[in-house]
C-alpha positions, -999 to +999 in steps of 0.1 A: +713-512-564+693-538-543+665-526-517+653-544-484+622-537-461+629-511-435+630-523-398+604-510-373+571-512-394+541-538-391+520-556-415+493-568-422+476-586-457+444-580-463+426-595-494+453-590-518+465-560-508+488-547-472+489-522-445+513-508-433+518-495-394+554-471-397+558-474-359+583-443-361+557-419-374+527-439-363+519-434-408+495-462-418+498-470-455+476-490-481+493-511-505+470-523-538+473-556-552+500-543-573+526-525-546+518-553-526+534-582-549+562-554-553+564-549-518+566-585-504+598-588-528+619-564-511+620-588-484+657-605-488+676-576-515+662-574-544+673-548-580+648-531-601+656-556-629+649-587-613+618-564-594+610-558-631+616-598-642+590-611-621+562-584-620+562-590-662+555-626-654+535-628-629+508-598-645+521-605-683+528-575-693+555-563-718+592-554-700+589-520-708+554-513-692+566-538-660+596-512-654+577-477-653+554-498-629+579-509-605+601-478-609+568-457-594+558-480-573+597-483-555+604-444-556+570-440-534+582-470-509+613-454-510+595-419-506+573-432-475+608-445-466+591-481-465+622-498-481+657-488-481+690-488-501+722-512-497 
């Protein structure tokens, strides 16, 4: 399964965080630096396996910890409707 950012969102980076305005619901979401990192990678369709590899490399953590963190963030982004699956 691959993930992509949903359309109809306005995105602004502030320092290492990301602010996302959902134009459909008029909700604003604030992503912390680690969630922002994952969000940015979802631009062109990416798997959880690849997200995990890149996350582990960038944050210098083991694969198991990275997988848990990535799955949690992806689940939250899906629940918020900010990303979608291919």
